[in-house]
C-alpha positions in Angstrom: -36.5 -30.9 3.0 -39.6 -29.7 1.2 -41.7 -32.3 -0.6 -42.8 -31.5 -4.1 -46.3 -30.2 -4.4 -49.0 -32.3 -6.1 -51.7 -29.7 -6.4 -52.7 -28.3 -9.8 -51.4 -24.7 -10.4 -53.7 -21.8 -9.9 -54.0 -19.0 -12.4 -54.5 -15.7 -10.5 -56.3 -13.5 -13.0 -55.4 -10.1 -11.7 -58.8 -8.4 -12.6 -61.8 -9.8 -14.2 -62.1 -7.9 -17.5 -65.3 -6.3 -18.7 -64.9 -6.5 -22.4 -62.2 -6.4 -25.1 -61.2 -3.4 -27.1 -62.9 -4.9 -30.2 -66.0 -5.6 -28.2 -65.6 -9.3 -29.0 -66.4 -11.5 -26.1 -63.3 -12.3 -24.1 -62.2 -15.9 -24.3 -60.6 -16.8 -21.0 -60.8 -20.5 -21.7 -57.1 -20.8 -22.7 -56.2 -19.8 -19.1 -57.7 -23.1 -17.9 -55.0 -24.9 -19.8 -52.6 -23.8 -17.1 -54.7 -24.5 -14.0 -57.7 -23.5 -12.0 -58.6 -19.8 -12.5 -59.0 -17.6 -9.5 -60.1 -13.9 -9.8 -58.0 -11.6 -7.7 -60.3 -8.6 -8.2 -63.9 -8.9 -9.6 -64.9 -6.6 -12.5 -67.2 -4.4 -10.4 -64.4 -3.2 -8.1 -62.5 -0.1 -8.9 -58.9 0.3 -7.6 -58.8 3.8 -8.8 -62.0 4.8 -6.9 -61.4 2.6 -3.9 -57.7 1.8 -3.7 -57.4 0.7 0.0 -60.4 -1.6 0.0 -59.4 -3.1 -3.4 -55.8 -3.6 -2.2 -57.0 -5.4 0.9 -59.4 -7.6 -1.1 -56.6 -8.4 -3.6 -54.1 -9.2 -0.8 -56.6 -11.6 0.8 -57.4 -13.3 -2.6 -53.7 -13.8 -3.2 -53.1 -15.7 0.0 -51.8 -19.1 -0.9 -50.1 -17.8 -4.1 -47.1 -20.1 -4.7 -44.7 -18.4 -7.2 -43.1 -21.8 -7.9 -46.2 -23.3 -9.4 -48.9 -20.7 -9.8 -49.4 -18.1 -12.5 -50.3 -14.5 -12.7 -52.3 -13.3 -15.8 -53.7 -10.0 -17.0 -56.7 -9.9 -19.4 -57.8 -6.3 -18.9 -59.5 -4.1 -16.4 -58.3 -1.2 -14.3 -54.5 -1.1 -14.8 -54.0 0.0 -11.2 -54.9 -3.5 -10.1 -51.7 -4.8 -11.9 -49.6 -2.2 -10.0 -51.3 -3.4 -6.7 -50.4 -7.0 -7.4 -46.7 -5.9 -7.8 -47.0 -4.2 -4.4 -48.5 -7.3 -2.8 -45.7 -9.5 -4.2 -42.9 -7.3 -2.8 -44.7 -6.6 0.5 -45.2 -10.3 1.2 -43.6 -11.7 4.4 -41.0 -13.2 2.0 -40.9 -10.8 -0.9 -41.6 -12.5 -4.3 -39.1 -11.5 -7.0 -39.6 -14.5 -9.3 -43.0 -15.7 -10.6 -44.8 -17.3 -13.5 -46.5 -15.0 -15.9 -49.0 -16.0 -18.6 -48.4 -13.7 -21.6 -51.2 -13.3 -24.1 -50.1 -14.2 -27.5 -52.4 -13.4 -30.4 -52.7 -15.7 -33.4 -50.9 -14.6 -36.5 -52.9 -15.1 -39.7 -51.4 -16.1 -43.0 -51.5 -12.5 -44.2 -49.4 -11.5 -41.2 -52.2 -9.8 -39.3 -52.9 -10.7 -35.7 -56.2 -11.8 -34.3 -57.6 -12.9 -31.0 -59.1 -16.0 -32.6 -56.8 -18.8 -31.7 -54.8 -16.7 -29.2 -53.2 -18.5 -26.3 -51.5 -17.7 -23.0 -47.8 -18.6 -23.0 -45.9 -19.2 -19.7 -43.0 -16.9 -19.0 -40.8 -16.9 -15.9 -40.3 -13.3 -14.6 -37.2 -13.1 -12.5 -36.5 -9.7 -10.9 -34.1 -10.9 -8.2 -30.8 -9.0 -8.1 -28.2 -10.9 -6.2 -26.1 -7.8 -6.0 -28.9 -6.0 -4.1 -28.6 -8.7 -1.4 -24.8 -8.3 -1.2 -25.3 -4.5 -1.0 -27.7 -4.9 1.9 -25.3 -7.3 3.7 -22.4 -4.9 3.2 -24.6 -2.0 4.6 -25.6 -4.1 7.6 -22.0 -5.0 8.3 -20.9 -1.4 8.1 -23.8 -0.3 10.4 -22.9 -2.9 13.1 
């Protein structure tokens, strides 16, 4: 029997962003509402220019990620870093198909326009597990035996 965890969740920020599209300072403070923030890949790293070294750094920084309580978040940066996180999840010793995502939700003003002021991160459970895929693998293994 597994005892429930008592540690505070960790928000794994996939890549530390450099700046927003509007050049406004990025406000990452709302991420802290969901737990301690851990940068998976610092802003000075470039997955596009140095894919293997960045992948290895990201893999090391994600050790300890618990999909049951921790969160993944994206706030900008090289998009290849997000692809690499997906690779890390499915290549884990126990592939991770279900995790907690923090979706950025911009504030809607009274005139209907959206703004980053007052924006927040909203938890969303992402579940990519397909029970049929497991059955198909079991059927294939049985036929191969």
